[in-house]
C-alpha positions as CSV (number, residue, x, y, z in Angstrom):
1,L,0.0,-0.1,0.0
2,N,2.8,2.5,0.6
3,K,4.5,1.9,-2.8
4,P,1.8,2.6,-5.5
5,E,4.6,4.2,-7.6
6,W,5.8,0.3,-8.1
7,Y,2.9,-0.6,-10.2
8,L,2.2,2.8,-11.6
9,T,5.9,2.9,-13.0
10,Q,5.7,-0.6,-14.2
11,V,2.7,0.1,-16.4
12,L,4.5,3.3,-17.7
13,M,7.6,1.2,-18.6
14,W,5.4,-1.4,-20.3
15,I,3.7,1.1,-22.6
16,G,7.0,2.7,-23.3
17,N,8.9,-0.6,-24.1
18,H,5.9,-1.9,-26.2
19,S,5.2,1.1,-28.4
20,K,7.8,0.5,-31.0
21,F,6.4,-3.1,-31.4
22,L,3.0,-2.1,-31.8
23,D,3.4,0.7,-34.0
24,E,5.5,-1.3,-36.4
25,K,4.4,-4.9,-36.3
26,I,0.6,-4.6,-35.0
27,Q,-0.5,-1.2,-36.5
28,P,0.1,-2.1,-40.2
29,I,-2.0,-5.5,-39.5
30,L,-4.9,-3.5,-38.2
31,D,-4.5,-0.9,-41.0
32,K,-4.4,-3.4,-43.9
33,A,-7.7,-5.0,-42.3
34,G,-9.4,-1.5,-42.5
35,S,-9.6,-1.1,-38.7
36,S,-9.7,2.2,-37.1
37,V,-8.3,1.1,-33.9
38,N,-4.8,2.3,-32.6
39,A,-2.9,-0.5,-31.4
40,G,-0.7,1.6,-29.0
41,L,-3.7,3.4,-27.4
42,E,-5.8,0.3,-26.8
43,F,-2.8,-1.4,-25.1
44,S,-2.5,1.7,-22.8
45,R,-6.2,1.7,-22.3
46,A,-6.1,-2.0,-21.2
47,L,-3.2,-1.4,-18.8
48,V,-5.1,1.6,-17.2
49,M,-8.1,-0.4,-16.4
50,L,-5.9,-2.8,-14.4
51,I,-4.6,0.2,-12.5
52,L,-8.2,1.3,-11.9
53,E,-9.1,-2.0,-10.6
54,K,-6.0,-1.8,-8.1
55,L,-6.9,1.8,-7.2
56,A,-10.5,0.6,-6.2
57,T,-9.1,-2.1,-4.0
58,D,-6.4,-0.1,-2.5
59,I,-8.2,3.3,-1.7
60,P,-10.6,2.1,0.8
61,C,-7.5,0.5,2.8
62,L,-5.6,3.7,3.2
63,L,-8.5,6.3,3.1
64,Y,-7.8,7.3,6.7
65,D,-4.0,7.3,6.9
66,D,-3.3,10.8,5.7
67,T,0.5,10.0,4.8
68,L,-0.4,7.1,2.7
69,F,-3.4,8.7,1.0
70,C,-1.5,11.7,0.0
71,H,1.3,9.5,-1.4
72,L,-1.2,7.9,-3.6
73,V,-2.8,11.0,-4.8
74,D,0.8,12.4,-5.5
75,E,1.9,9.5,-7.5
76,V,-1.5,9.0,-9.5
77,L,-1.1,12.7,-10.5
78,L,2.5,12.2,-11.7
79,F,1.4,9.0,-13.5
80,E,-1.5,10.8,-15.2
81,R,0.7,13.6,-16.4
82,E,3.3,11.1,-18.0
83,L,0.5,9.1,-19.4
84,Y,-0.9,12.3,-21.4
85,S,2.2,14.4,-22.1
86,V,4.7,11.4,-23.1
87,H,2.4,8.5,-24.4
88,G,-0.5,10.6,-25.7
89,Y,-3.3,8.9,-23.9
90,L,-6.7,10.4,-24.7
91,S,-8.7,12.3,-22.3
92,S,-11.9,10.2,-23.5
93,F,-10.4,7.1,-22.2
94,P,-10.8,5.9,-18.7
95,S,-8.4,7.5,-16.3
96,C,-7.3,7.4,-12.6
97,M,-9.0,10.7,-12.0
98,H,-12.4,9.1,-12.3
99,I,-11.1,7.0,-9.2
100,L,-10.2,10.0,-7.3
101,S,-13.7,11.8,-8.4
102,E,-15.5,9.1,-6.5
103,E,-17.3,10.8,-3.5
104,S,-15.6,9.2,-0.6
105,C,-12.2,9.2,-2.1
106,F,-12.9,12.7,-3.4
107,Q,-14.3,14.3,0.0
108,R,-11.0,12.8,1.5
109,W,-8.8,14.3,-0.9
110,L,-10.2,17.8,-0.4
111,T,-9.8,17.3,3.4
112,V,-6.3,16.3,3.4
113,E,-5.5,19.1,0.9
114,K,-6.9,21.7,3.0
115,K,-5.2,20.3,6.3
116,F,-1.6,20.4,4.4
117,A,-2.4,23.8,2.9
118,L,-3.0,25.3,6.2
119,Q,0.0,23.7,7.8
120,K,2.1,25.4,4.8
121,M,0.4,28.6,5.6
122,D,1.4,28.5,9.4
123,S,4.9,27.8,8.4
124,M,5.2,30.6,5.8
125,L,3.8,33.2,8.1
126,S,6.0,32.1,11.2
127,S,9.1,32.0,9.2
128,E,11.4,34.7,9.8
129,A,11.6,35.7,6.2
130,A,7.8,36.1,5.8
131,W,7.8,39.8,5.4
132,I,10.8,40.2,3.4
133,S,11.3,40.0,-0.5
134,Q,13.2,37.4,-2.0
135,Y,14.3,39.9,-4.7
136,K,14.8,42.8,-2.5
137,D,18.3,43.5,-3.8
138,I,17.0,43.1,-7.5
139,T,15.2,46.4,-8.1
140,D,13.9,45.6,-11.9
141,V,12.5,42.4,-10.6
142,D,11.0,43.7,-7.5
143,E,8.7,46.7,-8.3
144,M,5.9,45.3,-6.3
145,K,8.3,44.5,-3.2
146,V,6.2,41.1,-2.5
147,P,6.8,39.8,0.8
148,D,7.8,36.1,0.8
149,C,4.8,34.8,2.6
150,A,2.5,36.4,-0.3
151,E,4.5,34.9,-3.0
152,T,4.5,31.7,-1.4
153,F,0.9,31.5,-0.8
154,M,0.0,32.3,-4.4
155,T,2.5,29.5,-5.3
156,L,0.4,27.3,-3.1
157,L,-2.8,28.2,-4.6
158,L,-1.2,27.8,-8.3
159,V,0.2,24.2,-7.3
160,I,-3.5,23.3,-5.9
161,T,-4.8,24.3,-9.4
162,D,-2.3,22.3,-11.2
163,R,-3.3,19.0,-9.1
164,Y,-7.2,19.5,-9.8
165,K,-7.1,21.0,-13.4
166,N,-7.4,17.4,-15.2
167,L,-10.4,16.3,-13.0
168,P,-13.1,15.1,-15.3
169,T,-16.1,17.1,-14.3
170,A,-16.6,20.9,-13.7
171,S,-18.7,20.3,-10.5
172,R,-15.4,18.6,-9.1
173,K,-13.2,21.4,-10.0
174,L,-15.5,23.9,-8.6
175,Q,-15.5,22.2,-5.0
176,F,-11.5,22.8,-5.2
177,L,-12.1,26.2,-6.4
178,G,-14.4,26.7,-3.2
179,L,-11.3,25.4,-1.3
180,Q,-9.1,28.0,-2.8
181,K,-11.5,30.6,-2.0
182,E,-11.6,29.5,1.6
183,L,-7.7,29.7,1.8
184,V,-7.8,33.3,0.3
185,D,-10.1,34.3,3.0
186,D,-8.1,32.5,5.6
187,F,-5.1,34.3,4.6
188,R,-6.7,37.7,4.4
189,I,-7.8,37.2,8.0
190,R,-4.3,36.2,9.0
191,L,-3.1,39.3,7.4
192,T,-5.6,41.5,9.1
193,Q,-4.5,40.0,12.6
194,V,-0.8,40.7,11.8
195,M,-1.9,44.2,10.5
196,K,-3.7,45.1,13.8
197,E,-0.5,44.4,15.7
198,E,1.2,46.9,13.6
199,T,-1.2,49.9,13.6
200,R,0.9,51.9,15.8
201,A,3.6,52.0,13.4
202,S,1.7,52.2,9.9
203,L,4.8,53.5,8.2
204,G,6.9,50.5,9.7
205,F,8.4,47.8,7.6
206,R,5.8,45.1,8.5
207,Y,2.7,47.1,7.9
208,C,4.2,48.2,4.3
209,A,5.0,44.7,3.7
210,I,1.3,43.7,4.4
211,L,0.0,46.2,1.9
212,N,2.4,45.2,-0.8
213,A,1.2,41.6,-0.1
214,V,-2.4,42.4,-0.5
215,N,-1.6,44.5,-3.7
216,Y,0.4,41.6,-5.2
217,I,-2.3,39.1,-4.5
218,A,-5.2,41.3,-5.8
219,T,-3.2,41.8,-8.9
220,V,-2.5,38.1,-9.4
221,L,-5.9,37.2,-8.8
222,A,-7.1,39.5,-11.5
223,D,-4.6,38.1,-13.9
224,W,-6.1,34.7,-13.2
225,A,-9.6,35.9,-14.0
226,D,-9.2,35.0,-17.6
227,N,-8.3,31.5,-16.7
228,V,-11.6,29.2,-16.8
């Protein structure tokens, strides 16, 4: 259960190792027979069906172990990325994202994603470098003087988007978007709390850094508004 990468990598190796044989030996036979079947894709589809069976068996066993469950999701997302980008798998075919979209599994994924995102926010705001810009010494890069915590937070949101963008249904994607909106609001509350501590020094370093953070986040969110 703790090594899903073993069978996921094995399947990717089988697909890669057989592609030349399927393209050069099997596909011409299918073409000659007037079939529209793509040998390589059908081979991939059959192996992915085995993975779906395996996942359906394994997931109930590790649903309530955060570490194992997160590891499984991470490995499945890496597998899917390579399957589509390297092996040309079709989005109309069955995929692991359908298993991750099933109700019990999906709700667990959302819960765990939120838990780890909040932990990340705790660590980024308690860091000594939270209010310092990484690029403070490079003026042409640092026009907005973005504090480290704001940049890390927006990267966190971007990573979450990257993880859920291939979900098969819009309703599931919207649930993840709801999580992101919750995180933005949580971050806003945290900034407000820090700002209240700084009101006596409204021209102080941290107060200005908070304003820069808010400006940066608003600007980036406006840029993302075109991303359906």
